[in-house]
Each structure stands twice: as structure tokens, then as C-alpha cells.
C-alpha positions in Angstrom: 31.0 1.6 -111.3 34.2 0.5 -109.7 33.3 1.9 -106.3 30.0 -0.1 -106.4 32.0 -3.3 -107.0 34.4 -2.5 -104.2 31.5 -1.8 -101.8 29.7 -5.0 -102.7 32.9 -7.1 -102.2 33.6 -5.4 -98.9 30.0 -6.0 -97.8 30.2 -9.7 -98.6 33.6 -10.1 -96.8 32.2 -8.2 -93.7 29.1 -10.3 -93.7 31.1 -13.5 -93.7 33.3 -12.1 -90.9 30.3 -11.0 -88.9 28.6 -14.4 -89.2 31.9 -16.2 -88.2 32.4 -13.9 -85.2 28.8 -14.4 -84.0 29.0 -18.2 -84.4 32.2 -18.3 -82.3 30.4 -16.8 -79.4 28.4 -19.5 -77.7 25.6 -18.1 -75.6 26.4 -18.3 -71.9 29.7 -20.1 -72.3 33.2 -19.1 -73.0 35.4 -19.9 -76.0 36.8 -22.9 -74.2 33.3 -24.4 -73.9 32.7 -24.0 -77.6 35.7 -26.3 -78.2 34.8 -28.9 -75.6 35.7 -27.4 -72.3 33.3 -27.0 -69.4 32.3 -24.0 -67.4 28.7 -23.4 -66.3 29.6 -20.5 -64.0 28.8 -16.9 -65.1 31.9 -14.7 -65.4 32.9 -11.6 -67.1 34.5 -11.6 -70.6 38.2 -11.7 -70.4 41.1 -12.1 -72.8 40.1 -13.7 -76.2 36.4 -13.6 -75.4 36.5 -9.8 -74.8 38.5 -9.2 -78.0 36.1 -11.4 -80.0 33.1 -9.5 -78.5 34.7 -6.1 -79.4 35.7 -7.3 -82.9 32.1 -8.4 -83.5 30.9 -4.9 -82.6 33.5 -3.3 -84.8 32.6 -5.6 -87.7 28.9 -4.9 -87.3 29.5 -1.1 -87.4 31.7 -1.4 -90.5 29.1 -3.6 -92.1 26.4 -1.1 -91.4 28.5 1.8 -92.8 29.4 -0.1 -96.0 25.8 -1.1 -96.5 24.6 2.5 -96.0 27.3 3.8 -98.4 26.2 1.3 -101.0 22.6 2.5 -100.7 23.5 6.2 -100.9 25.8 5.9 -103.9 
């Protein structure tokens, strides 16, 4: 019973983090543009944008794993 509660709480926390990390990524723009800056030129992800992108992938993998563990237990 206790492990089910822990998995459900972890799933909710990861879901909120995943939603937040996806919303921080504006399609086709950088983080600066999301907070009012310009920049209509395509460029590769660097710095904070790259870290946010990698964190989103990591959170998605963790969310999938926790959800799968919740189903199997």
C-alpha cells in the first residue's frame, strides 16, 4: 500500500514538472523570446535552452517509468 502512494505522488509531481518544462519551451523561439525578447532567426539550442530540453526528456522518461511501475505493481 505504501509503495502505491509513493508512486502516485511521484507521478503527480513528475506530471507537473513535465507540463511546466514543456510550457517553458516556446515553439521556434528561445527562452528570451518567451519573456519578451525577440529573435526570429533559427539557431541551435544553447545554454539554458539546451538544459531545459534535456531536462524535459529526462522528466518524460522518469514519468513513463513511474507510470509503468504503478501499472505493474
